[in-house]
Wavefront OBJ file of the C-alpha trace (Angstrom):
o trace
v -18.504 1.051 12.256
v -17.550 4.473 11.034
v -20.100 7.047 10.034
v -21.129 6.977 6.375
v -20.234 10.186 4.536
v -21.379 11.555 1.226
v -18.592 12.189 -1.241
v -18.948 15.944 -0.896
v -18.969 15.747 2.882
v -15.860 13.557 2.835
v -13.957 16.092 0.750
v -15.057 18.939 3.003
v -14.042 17.023 6.123
v -10.645 16.144 4.683
v -9.969 19.664 3.463
v -10.839 21.098 6.852
v -8.586 18.633 8.649
v -5.577 19.001 6.404
v -5.839 22.608 5.278
v -4.420 24.165 8.424
v -1.265 22.047 8.296
v -0.585 21.623 4.583
v 2.888 22.813 3.632
v 3.944 24.410 0.371
v 4.731 21.079 -1.288
v 1.458 19.439 -0.264
v -1.702 21.423 -0.871
v -5.218 20.399 0.094
v -7.351 19.239 -2.851
v -9.778 21.696 -4.359
v -13.269 20.847 -5.566
v -12.309 21.033 -9.226
v -9.094 19.046 -8.850
v -10.907 15.759 -8.416
v -13.601 14.562 -6.087
v -14.094 11.116 -4.579
v -16.261 8.691 -6.476
v -19.604 7.623 -5.111
v -17.810 4.667 -3.538
v -16.551 7.060 -0.866
v -20.043 7.053 0.622
v -19.683 3.416 1.609
v -18.606 2.423 5.068
v -14.930 1.711 5.513
v -15.503 -1.925 6.332
v -17.656 -2.612 3.252
v -14.678 -1.964 0.996
v -12.339 -4.319 2.805
v -14.383 -7.028 4.511
v -13.341 -10.243 2.817
v -13.399 -13.963 3.305
v -13.144 -17.046 1.176
v -16.724 -18.105 1.757
v -18.478 -15.055 0.315
v -16.504 -15.001 -2.918
v -14.484 -11.915 -2.053
v -11.098 -13.378 -1.148
v -8.615 -10.531 -1.566
v -5.894 -11.282 -4.127
v -3.310 -8.541 -3.610
v -0.538 -8.131 -6.157
v 2.551 -7.170 -4.123
v 4.452 -4.304 -5.763
v 2.426 -5.109 -8.866
v 3.600 -8.736 -8.859
v 7.344 -8.500 -8.226
v 7.894 -12.189 -8.973
v 6.418 -11.836 -12.454
v 7.308 -8.323 -13.655
v 9.679 -5.501 -12.724
v 8.440 -4.319 -9.351
v 6.283 -1.220 -8.942
v 6.349 -0.560 -12.695
v 3.273 0.687 -14.513
v 3.650 -2.343 -16.768
v 3.495 -4.640 -13.724
v 0.346 -2.963 -12.474
v -1.180 -3.166 -15.967
v -0.319 -6.861 -16.225
v -1.879 -7.475 -12.802
v -5.060 -5.795 -13.972
v -5.090 -7.853 -17.148
v -4.560 -11.019 -15.111
v -7.309 -10.086 -12.682
v -6.500 -9.165 -9.086
v -8.599 -7.676 -6.305
v -6.039 -5.153 -5.097
v -2.875 -3.440 -6.276
v -0.443 -3.296 -3.346
v 2.215 -0.609 -3.613
v 4.687 1.534 -1.682
v 5.175 5.285 -1.561
v 7.986 7.706 -0.827
v 8.233 11.476 -1.075
v 10.825 13.094 -3.330
v 12.803 16.180 -2.387
v 10.316 18.327 -4.306
v 7.271 16.784 -2.636
v 6.119 14.270 -5.267
v 4.631 10.934 -4.200
v 6.440 8.176 -6.083
v 5.695 4.467 -6.133
v 8.851 2.790 -4.866
v 9.722 0.475 -2.017
v 13.268 1.374 -1.035
v 14.594 4.409 0.826
v 17.273 4.703 -1.844
v 17.461 4.280 -5.587
v 19.382 1.045 -5.302
v 21.978 0.392 -7.974
v 20.961 -3.275 -8.256
v 17.556 -2.094 -9.471
v 18.159 1.279 -11.141
v 20.947 2.416 -13.457
v 21.944 5.984 -14.233
v 21.406 7.279 -17.754
v 22.086 11.020 -17.842
v 21.821 14.002 -15.494
v 18.449 15.716 -15.185
v 20.123 19.025 -15.993
v 23.492 19.727 -17.629
v 26.407 19.402 -15.209
v 24.128 18.466 -12.303
v 26.546 18.200 -9.343
v 24.335 15.515 -7.739
v 24.775 13.151 -10.695
v 25.045 10.134 -10.623
v 21.879 9.351 -8.672
v 21.940 5.575 -8.242
v 22.392 4.790 -4.551
v 21.105 8.184 -3.377
v 18.228 8.643 -0.943
v 14.821 9.217 -2.513
v 14.250 12.117 -0.114
v 17.311 13.914 -1.499
v 16.402 13.607 -5.177
v 13.857 15.499 -7.252
v 11.288 13.724 -9.386
v 13.138 14.854 -12.504
v 16.373 13.309 -11.222
v 14.662 10.056 -10.275
v 12.924 9.854 -13.634
v 16.301 9.715 -15.421
v 17.048 6.361 -13.805
v 16.474 3.164 -15.771
v 14.755 0.917 -13.255
v 14.153 -1.878 -15.712
v 17.628 -2.724 -16.858
v 18.069 -6.091 -15.139
v 16.236 -8.969 -13.545
v 15.993 -8.786 -9.763
v 18.075 -11.441 -8.014
v 15.969 -14.177 -6.460
v 13.135 -13.798 -8.955
v 14.058 -15.982 -11.941
v 10.563 -15.766 -13.450
v 10.510 -11.971 -13.405
v 9.904 -10.395 -16.812
v 12.141 -7.356 -17.098
v 10.294 -4.203 -18.143
v 13.139 -2.638 -20.111
v 13.675 1.078 -19.633
v 11.132 1.299 -16.819
v 10.875 4.725 -15.171
v 9.575 5.326 -11.644
v 5.879 6.214 -11.528
v 4.011 8.666 -9.356
v 1.028 7.473 -7.332
v -1.263 9.526 -9.552
v 0.072 7.612 -12.581
v -1.140 4.318 -11.089
v -4.562 5.801 -10.461
v -4.678 7.045 -14.058
v -3.653 3.629 -15.379
v -6.595 2.057 -13.590
v -8.921 4.625 -15.118
v -7.469 4.025 -18.582
v -8.087 0.282 -18.308
v -11.587 0.819 -16.961
v -10.753 -1.229 -13.861
v -13.663 0.007 -11.791
v -13.581 -2.771 -9.196
v -9.895 -3.010 -8.382
v -8.740 -1.568 -5.054
v -5.472 -0.052 -3.852
v -3.459 -0.890 -0.739
v -1.022 2.008 -0.403
v 1.872 1.746 2.018
v 3.514 4.797 3.537
v 7.234 4.060 3.811
v 9.455 5.766 6.344
v 13.220 5.436 6.634
v 14.684 3.453 9.517
v 14.861 5.449 12.714
v 12.389 8.071 11.504
v 9.112 6.435 12.542
v 6.750 8.909 14.140
v 8.745 11.898 12.943
v 7.928 14.863 10.745
v 8.680 12.873 7.595
v 5.855 10.481 8.540
v 3.400 13.358 8.768
v 4.558 14.946 5.515
v 4.388 11.714 3.524
v 1.009 10.709 4.952
v -0.451 14.119 4.194
v 0.817 13.928 0.612
v -0.427 10.371 0.054
v -3.895 11.074 1.415
v -4.080 14.214 -0.704
v -3.227 12.215 -3.839
v -5.909 9.646 -2.994
v -8.513 12.380 -2.774
v -7.283 14.262 -5.821
v -7.732 11.038 -7.813
v -11.201 10.383 -6.407
v -10.066 6.987 -5.093
v -10.878 7.350 -1.392
v -13.631 4.741 -1.596
v -11.280 2.135 -3.082
v -8.105 2.627 -1.079
v -6.619 1.415 2.191
v -3.540 2.996 3.780
v -1.088 0.569 5.364
v 2.140 1.090 7.260
v 4.781 -0.328 9.565
v 4.820 3.149 11.098
v 1.543 3.156 12.983
v 1.824 6.887 13.658
v 0.951 7.354 9.973
v -2.180 5.281 10.502
v -3.138 7.443 13.458
v -2.551 10.569 11.407
v -4.590 9.178 8.509
v -7.492 8.552 10.875
v -7.191 12.145 12.065
v -7.242 13.853 8.677
v -9.350 11.320 6.732
v -11.295 9.159 9.213
v -13.278 7.424 6.475
v -10.138 5.902 4.889
v -9.580 2.319 6.104
v -6.139 1.714 7.609
v -4.082 -1.463 7.794
v -1.677 -2.358 10.598
v 1.418 -4.081 9.211
v 3.512 -6.292 11.463
v 6.694 -8.340 11.101
v 5.970 -10.579 14.098
v 6.435 -10.576 17.859
v 10.045 -9.396 17.741
v 9.120 -6.379 15.644
v 6.112 -5.665 17.863
v 8.541 -5.793 20.811
v 6.450 -8.291 22.726
v 7.878 -8.693 26.231
v 10.054 -5.616 25.881
v 8.982 -2.771 28.180
v 8.383 0.731 26.911
v 6.695 2.493 24.034
v 7.654 1.637 20.468
v 7.953 4.484 17.934
v 6.987 2.098 15.125
v 3.689 1.415 16.905
v 2.754 5.043 17.249
v 4.136 5.187 20.780
v 2.209 2.312 22.381
v 3.576 -0.670 24.303
v 2.203 -3.844 22.706
v 2.324 -5.556 26.089
v -0.451 -3.233 27.257
v -2.547 -5.203 24.758
v -1.338 -8.637 25.909
v 1.155 -8.739 23.028
v -1.743 -9.089 20.586
v -1.641 -7.479 17.153
v -5.397 -7.833 16.766
v -6.231 -6.410 20.194
v -3.978 -3.390 19.668
v -5.364 -2.762 16.182
v -8.917 -2.926 17.438
v -8.209 -0.565 20.325
v -6.535 1.950 18.014
v -9.429 1.912 15.557
v -7.630 0.201 12.681
v -9.544 -1.792 10.070
v -7.276 -4.656 8.962
v -4.239 -6.501 10.278
v -1.529 -7.543 7.855
v 1.035 -9.763 9.584
v 4.128 -11.425 8.177
v 2.697 -14.723 6.997
v 4.962 -16.918 9.126
v 3.618 -15.208 12.246
v -0.015 -16.089 11.504
v -1.649 -18.534 13.916
v -5.185 -19.905 14.241
v -5.480 -17.944 17.488
v -4.524 -14.693 15.740
v -7.127 -15.240 13.042
v -9.844 -16.170 15.530
v -9.111 -13.132 17.685
v -9.025 -10.778 14.718
v -12.297 -12.098 13.366
v -13.864 -11.774 16.805
v -12.975 -8.080 16.613
v -14.260 -7.824 13.029
v -10.778 -7.385 11.555
v -9.799 -9.100 8.279
v -6.407 -10.824 8.262
v -4.330 -10.347 5.095
v -0.774 -11.706 5.495
v 2.306 -10.768 3.481
v 4.279 -11.817 1.363
v 3.121 -15.340 0.474
v 4.796 -16.803 -2.584
v 4.521 -20.598 -2.624
v 1.318 -22.393 -3.485
v 1.707 -24.594 -0.405
v 1.889 -21.598 1.937
v -1.041 -19.958 0.186
v -3.165 -23.090 0.574
v -2.223 -23.497 4.225
v -3.173 -19.924 5.077
v -6.437 -20.211 3.181
v -7.223 -23.352 5.152
v -6.571 -21.416 8.365
v -9.134 -18.810 7.302
v -7.246 -15.701 6.228
v -9.260 -13.138 4.277
v -6.748 -12.394 1.567
v -3.106 -12.774 0.618
v -0.420 -10.358 -0.553
v 1.844 -12.119 -3.039
v 4.662 -11.506 -5.511
v 3.051 -14.184 -7.705
v -0.562 -13.207 -8.383
v -0.880 -15.819 -11.146
v -0.160 -18.617 -8.649
v -2.753 -17.349 -6.196
v -5.366 -16.812 -8.886
v -4.797 -20.363 -10.142
v -5.236 -21.720 -6.609
v -8.411 -19.699 -6.138
v -9.760 -21.133 -9.373
v -8.906 -24.667 -8.272
v -10.837 -24.061 -5.063
v -13.847 -22.852 -6.951
v -13.623 -19.286 -5.671
v -15.020 -16.318 -7.512
v -12.133 -14.727 -9.383
v -11.405 -11.003 -9.585
v -12.362 -9.406 -12.869
v -9.660 -9.252 -15.522
v -9.275 -6.002 -17.442
v -7.784 -6.813 -20.806
v -8.774 -3.526 -22.418
v -10.302 -0.187 -21.590
v -14.049 -0.053 -21.105
l 1 2 3 4 5 6 7 8 9 10 11 12 13 14 15 16 17 18 19 20 21 22 23 24 25 26 27 28 29 30 31 32 33 34 35 36 37 38 39 40 41 42 43 44 45 46 47 48 49 50 51 52 53 54 55 56 57 58 59 60 61 62 63 64 65 66 67 68 69 70 71 72 73 74 75 76 77 78 79 80 81 82 83 84 85 86 87 88 89 90 91 92 93 94 95 96 97 98 99 100 101 102 103 104 105 106 107 108 109 110 111 112 113 114 115 116 117 118 119 120 121 122 123 124 125 126 127 128 129 130 131 132 133 134 135 136 137 138 139 140 141 142 143 144 145 146 147 148 149 150 151 152 153 154 155 156 157 158 159 160 161 162 163 164 165 166 167 168 169 170 171 172 173 174 175 176 177 178 179 180 181 182 183 184 185 186 187 188 189 190 191 192 193 194 195 196 197 198 199 200 201 202 203 204 205 206 207 208 209 210 211 212 213 214 215 216 217 218 219 220 221 222 223 224 225 226 227 228 229 230 231 232 233 234 235 236 237 238 239 240 241 242 243 244 245 246 247 248 249 250 251 252 253 254 255 256 257 258 259 260 261 262 263 264 265 266 267 268 269 270 271 272 273 274 275 276 277 278 279 280 281 282 283 284 285 286 287 288 289 290 291 292 293 294 295 296 297 298 299 300 301 302 303 304 305 306 307 308 309 310 311 312 313 314 315 316 317 318 319 320 321 322 323 324 325 326 327 328 329 330 331 332 333 334 335 336 337 338 339 340 341 342 343 344 345 346 347 348 349 350 351 352 353 354 355 356 357 358 359
């Protein structure tokens, strides 16, 4: 168990760790810019330890509930809060001018976002649809209409017309505005293919952790990633922040394939008997989040033996949800939070608080 820190001590520790390496676009938080809430004084595990039996099963709304509303939109996050979820799951990228935006893809995909007008007159980079996030400024990205059409494969999705990309700080502010004092955040650091473990991982992680502290949300947030080097870096600069090891299964973990894997922070999973749970425990991670089809009773038992919650992704059918709950997972990440909440209610579980209005 990690050492319990006071809020002030946590800020001082973080500032000391990050201050020497912060670049121009990512500054360390100052005392008057926002300090962690009193929740930051809790142990890391107290904020994330979940199981069905104690009434704290973790209902995570994936991308704000992609199956029900336009993904990663502020409206989707607001609707998830009004429905009542435990955790808002979301993705982050860094713009060219160092802003942390909430978006899943490396590019502003044309099937999700449509151009409207250039950010500045005669902008030579216009149009922006299809461009890399890392090569666009926040102002350019904000011109895109990312709520102009329903996403293919999600026939129940309510289109949030005219949706504009949000910054991470906007999501934090939304939660404050709705008075959602109990909801948590599961923030993923996204890195482009082939760049795991590189400088972009460090820069994004530094920016994300800074935003978490600036918002005073360190006691309510986990950092997750498929690039485990970002988890290692998070533990270095903010050791009290819980981290979540994402996995896409044995093939992605490179089980049986010799050599270090950049995606795993440079370790060879076979040095840990091919076990996600064993590797996560050895590296000091707090949660494992496997692709749901890779979950086995043995994985769950091993993880629980190590004190690690198991929260699989992305589980969308009621049958799969029920099966995983029967196996003993501690939470579920889903595109359909209403389905999971309904199932929890049918099972007599304590439901997350719904925030219909501020206060």
